[in-house]
C-alpha positions in Angstrom: 110.6 48.8 246.3 113.5 47.7 244.0 111.1 45.5 242.0 108.6 48.3 241.5 111.3 50.6 240.2 112.4 47.9 237.8 108.9 47.4 236.6 108.4 51.1 236.0 111.6 51.3 234.1 110.6 48.5 231.9 107.2 50.1 231.2 108.8 53.4 230.3 111.3 51.7 228.0 108.5 49.7 226.4 106.5 52.9 225.7 109.5 54.5 224.1 110.0 51.6 221.7 106.3 51.2 220.7 106.2 54.1 218.2 109.1 52.7 216.3 107.0 49.7 215.3 104.1 51.7 213.9 103.6 51.6 210.2 104.2 55.0 208.4 101.3 56.4 206.5 102.5 57.2 203.0 99.5 59.6 202.5 100.6 61.9 205.3 104.4 61.2 205.7 106.9 64.0 205.3 110.1 63.6 203.3 112.2 63.0 206.4 109.8 60.5 207.8 109.9 58.5 204.6 113.7 58.7 204.4 113.9 57.1 207.9 112.3 53.9 206.5 114.9 51.3 205.6 115.0 51.0 201.9 113.8 54.5 201.1 116.3 57.2 200.4 115.8 60.8 199.4 114.9 60.1 195.8 112.3 57.5 196.5 110.8 59.6 199.4 110.4 62.5 197.0 108.9 60.3 194.4 106.3 59.1 196.8 105.4 62.6 197.8 105.4 63.9 194.2 103.1 61.1 193.0 100.7 61.7 196.0 100.6 65.5 195.2 99.9 64.8 191.5 97.4 62.0 191.9 95.9 62.2 195.3 96.1 59.7 198.2 97.3 56.2 197.7 94.5 53.6 198.1 96.9 50.8 199.1 100.6 50.4 199.5 100.5 48.3 196.3 99.9 51.6 194.5 103.6 52.4 194.9 104.1 50.2 191.7 102.8 53.3 189.8 105.8 55.3 191.2 109.1 55.4 189.3 111.7 53.3 191.1 109.4 50.9 192.8 108.9 47.3 191.7 106.9 44.5 193.2 109.9 43.1 195.2 110.7 46.4 196.8 107.0 47.0 197.7 106.8 43.6 199.3 109.8 44.4 201.5 108.2 47.7 202.6 104.6 46.5 203.2 105.2 45.9 206.9 106.6 49.4 207.4 104.1 51.4 205.4 100.4 51.9 205.4 97.8 54.2 203.8 96.0 54.8 207.1 92.7 53.8 208.5 90.8 56.8 206.9 91.0 55.3 203.4 89.2 52.1 204.4 86.1 54.3 205.2 86.1 56.3 202.0 83.9 55.2 199.1 
């Protein structure tokens, strides 16, 4: 019985951690969601949203190089944490 309880606790703990590893969609993320990403503060988060509102959805994370304050080095650091979502792969 004690083993079963330990296994259940490990499963619950694992499920709680999983969402933290999901990449954040820059096409749908809110200001506070973007600010939660390491390396993005309020100014960069607002710049991402402003660019998205003015120009439409990002086609790739590399499009952040068009946003003021982002260079190739910072984009490379963020690539594992950000995505543009699966919907864009289907669009023509």
